[in-house]
N, C-alpha and C positions, 0 to 999 in steps of 0.2 A: 501506447504508453505517453502519460503526460503527468507533469507535475508544475504547481504553481503556488505562489504566496498569496493568501487572499486574507488581508487584514492581518489577524494575529495567529493565522494558522496556515501550515503548508498542508495542501492538497495533492493526492497522488492517486492516479486513476490507471488502470490497465484493463484493457478490452481486447479479448480474441475474437477473431470471425474469420470466416473463410473456411473453416474446417468442418468436419462432421458436426451433426447436431449434439448438443451437450444436454445434460440432466443433472439435477442436484445428486450429490454422491449418496450411495447408500450405506456408507460407513465413515468415520472420521479417522483419513490417513495422516500421515506426517506432514504433508503440504497443507492441509487445511489446518492441522495444529499450528503450524509456525503463521500462516497467514492470518489467521482469527484470533487464536489463543494467545501467542508469543506478543504479535503487534498489538492487541487488545492491552496488554499490561502498561503500555505508555501511550498508546494513540487515544485520540478524543472520539474518535468514530471508525469502525471497521466494518465495512458491508461487501458481502460476497454473494452475488445471484448468478442463476444458472439459465439465462434466457436460452432457446433453441440454437440461436445464432452464434453463441460462445460466451465463455466465462466473463463476467464483469466484476472487478475487485476495486474498491474504493478506501483510500485510507486517508485520515485527517488527524494532523498532529499538531497541538498548539506549538507554537513558535518558543515558548518559554520552557518546554521540555526537552528542546534539542539542544546539543552540544557540539560546536564545529571543533574539531581537533586537526591540527596539520602537523606533518613531521617537523621536527626543529630545522629552522631556516627555510622553510617552503613557504611561498607565499599562499595565502588563504584563498580558496576558490569562492568563498560566501563571505560578503562583507556588509 
């Protein structure tokens, strides 16, 4: 799992490895709906692939679409 800011966007990558071989799902389950459908409503790019070594998920969100919220009186982790 890795995330970084690249120019005007935040990119997040999740890669699984070391488990059994994977293949694309034969049906769309809840996880797929959340990872692609819901994220796709606010993300600039959503990509999910299924190489045999493990799931790869990439998400790119334009920084202008993110909002940082912190509890009252708490310091912000993102500045």
